[in-house]
C-alpha positions as CSV (number, residue, x, y, z in Angstrom):
1,M,0.0,0.0,0.0
2,R,1.1,3.6,-0.7
3,I,1.0,5.5,2.6
4,L,1.4,9.3,3.1
5,I,2.4,10.3,6.6
6,L,1.6,13.9,7.4
7,D,3.5,14.9,10.6
8,G,1.5,18.0,11.7
9,H,3.7,19.2,14.6
10,P,4.8,22.7,13.8
11,D,8.0,22.5,16.0
12,P,10.9,20.8,14.1
13,D,12.6,19.8,17.4
14,P,13.2,16.1,17.0
15,A,12.4,15.5,20.6
16,R,8.7,16.0,20.0
17,L,6.6,12.9,20.6
18,V,4.6,13.4,17.3
19,H,7.8,13.1,15.3
20,A,8.8,9.9,17.1
21,L,5.3,8.5,16.5
22,A,5.5,9.3,12.8
23,D,8.9,7.6,12.7
24,A,7.5,4.5,14.4
25,Y,4.5,4.3,12.0
26,A,6.9,4.7,9.0
27,A,9.2,2.1,10.3
28,G,6.4,-0.4,10.8
29,A,5.0,0.3,7.4
30,T,8.3,0.1,5.6
31,A,9.2,-3.2,7.4
32,A,5.9,-4.7,6.2
33,G,6.7,-3.7,2.6
34,H,4.4,-0.7,2.2
35,E,5.6,2.4,0.2
36,V,5.9,5.4,2.5
37,A,6.0,9.1,1.7
38,R,6.3,11.7,4.5
39,L,5.6,15.4,4.8
40,D,6.6,17.4,7.9
41,V,4.6,20.5,8.5
42,A,7.5,22.0,10.4
43,R,9.6,21.9,7.3
44,L,7.0,23.3,4.9
45,D,6.4,27.0,4.4
46,L,2.7,27.2,3.5
47,P,1.0,30.3,4.8
48,P,-2.7,30.5,5.6
49,L,-5.0,31.7,2.8
50,R,-6.5,35.2,3.3
51,S,-9.2,35.3,0.6
52,A,-11.6,33.2,-1.4
53,A,-9.8,34.4,-4.5
54,A,-6.5,32.9,-3.2
55,W,-8.3,29.6,-2.5
56,E,-9.6,29.5,-6.0
57,A,-6.3,30.4,-7.6
58,E,-3.8,27.9,-9.0
59,P,-1.6,26.6,-6.2
60,A,2.1,27.4,-5.9
61,A,4.6,24.7,-6.8
62,A,5.2,23.8,-3.1
63,V,1.4,23.2,-2.7
64,A,1.2,21.2,-6.0
65,A,4.0,18.9,-4.6
66,V,1.9,18.2,-1.5
67,Q,-1.1,17.6,-3.6
68,A,0.9,15.1,-5.7
69,A,1.8,13.2,-2.5
70,F,-2.0,13.1,-1.6
71,T,-2.8,11.9,-5.1
72,A,-0.3,9.0,-4.9
73,A,-1.4,7.8,-1.5
74,Q,-3.9,5.1,-0.8
75,H,-3.8,5.7,3.0
76,V,-3.1,9.0,4.7
77,V,-1.9,9.2,8.3
78,I,-2.2,12.6,10.0
79,L,-0.4,13.1,13.4
80,Y,-0.6,16.3,15.4
81,P,-0.6,17.6,19.0
82,L,-3.9,19.1,20.3
83,W,-3.2,22.9,20.6
84,L,-5.8,25.1,22.2
85,G,-8.4,22.3,21.6
86,D,-7.7,22.1,17.9
87,I,-5.2,21.3,15.2
88,P,-2.1,23.6,15.1
89,A,-2.4,26.6,12.8
90,A,0.4,25.4,10.5
91,L,-1.4,22.2,9.8
92,K,-4.7,24.1,9.2
93,A,-2.8,26.3,6.7
94,L,-1.5,23.2,4.9
95,F,-5.1,21.9,4.6
96,E,-6.3,25.3,3.3
97,Q,-3.6,25.4,0.7
98,V,-3.9,21.8,-0.4
99,M,-7.6,21.0,-0.3
100,R,-8.6,23.5,-3.1
101,P,-11.3,23.3,-5.7
102,G,-10.2,21.2,-8.6
103,F,-8.1,19.1,-6.4
104,A,-10.0,17.9,-3.4
105,I,-13.5,19.0,-4.5
106,P,-14.8,19.8,-8.0
107,R,-15.0,23.5,-8.8
108,G,-18.5,24.7,-8.1
109,A,-19.5,21.5,-6.2
110,R,-22.5,21.7,-4.0
111,G,-23.1,18.0,-3.2
112,L,-22.1,16.3,0.0
113,D,-20.4,13.4,-1.9
114,A,-18.3,15.4,-4.2
115,G,-14.8,14.7,-2.8
116,L,-12.2,14.0,-5.4
117,L,-9.9,12.0,-3.0
118,R,-12.3,9.1,-2.8
119,G,-10.8,5.6,-2.5
120,R,-8.3,6.6,0.3
121,S,-8.5,5.8,4.0
122,A,-7.1,7.8,6.8
123,R,-5.8,7.5,10.4
124,V,-5.6,10.5,12.6
125,V,-3.3,10.4,15.6
126,V,-3.7,13.1,18.2
127,T,-1.5,13.7,21.3
128,M,-2.7,15.8,24.2
129,G,-1.9,16.9,27.7
130,M,-5.3,15.9,29.1
131,P,-6.5,12.3,29.5
132,A,-7.7,11.0,26.1
133,L,-10.9,9.7,27.7
134,L,-11.7,13.2,29.0
135,Y,-11.2,14.6,25.5
136,R,-13.4,11.9,23.9
137,L,-16.2,11.9,26.5
138,F,-16.4,15.4,28.1
139,F,-15.2,17.4,25.1
140,R,-16.7,14.9,22.6
141,A,-13.5,15.0,20.6
142,H,-15.0,18.2,19.0
143,S,-12.1,19.4,16.9
144,L,-11.2,15.9,15.7
145,R,-14.8,15.2,14.7
146,S,-14.8,18.5,12.9
147,L,-11.7,17.6,11.0
148,E,-13.1,14.2,10.1
149,R,-16.6,15.4,9.1
150,N,-15.8,18.8,7.6
151,L,-12.6,18.0,5.7
152,L,-11.5,14.4,5.5
153,R,-14.8,12.8,4.8
154,F,-15.9,15.8,2.7
155,V,-13.0,15.4,0.3
156,G,-13.6,11.6,0.1
157,L,-11.3,10.0,2.7
158,K,-13.0,7.1,4.4
159,P,-12.9,5.3,6.6
160,V,-11.2,7.7,9.0
161,R,-9.9,6.0,12.2
162,W,-8.6,7.7,15.3
163,T,-5.8,7.1,17.8
164,L,-5.9,9.4,20.8
165,L,-2.9,9.6,23.2
166,G,-3.5,11.5,26.4
167,N,-1.4,12.7,29.3
168,V,1.7,12.8,27.1
169,A,3.6,15.4,29.1
170,G,3.7,13.2,32.2
171,A,4.2,9.9,30.4
172,D,7.1,7.7,31.6
173,A,9.5,5.9,29.2
174,A,7.4,2.7,29.4
175,K,4.3,4.5,28.3
176,R,6.0,6.2,25.5
177,A,7.5,2.9,24.3
178,G,4.1,1.4,24.3
179,W,2.7,4.2,22.1
180,L,5.6,3.8,19.7
181,E,5.1,0.1,19.5
182,R,1.3,0.7,18.9
183,L,2.2,3.0,16.0
184,R,4.7,0.5,14.6
185,R,1.9,-2.2,14.5
186,L,-0.5,0.2,12.9
187,G,2.1,1.0,10.3
188,A,2.7,-2.6,9.5
189,E,-1.0,-3.1,9.1
190,A,-1.4,0.1,7.1
191,A,-4.3,0.9,9.4
């Protein structure tokens, strides 16, 4: 399977857990014979869009390269830390730039099943400081549900599966090792 790993942590510091999780998923997938491409938001310079005209315009070469990676993928893995209850702004800017009319949705599309990225599945991995169960039950995973419903499913990616990792700041080495092994297994299964 062709897998695109989108590391959505905006901090390029290699000590960030999200980067290690992306590495673990890639290692598991590669060892199982899957083809892996990776994009790191921290290394991309994609500013947010500021107008509808900019969204409708032809994308810059850097955006077209990211679109090509999405086109080639059969499975997309998106990893990010929960920031202020949502995805980081740099990851949001990437989605704004990439998911344009003519690429992710038809130009002028009004239907709910108009996504041009159909036939691809997705896994979203979210790290957070709070307990994952609290985020899921009390906050109802609001930002993750929004990402799934309003973007990923809208452009055609399904199924969309979640992995929520909570209390990451206080996790000991054994807990982190368990998370990394879990991501390795998911990578091997391309799930």
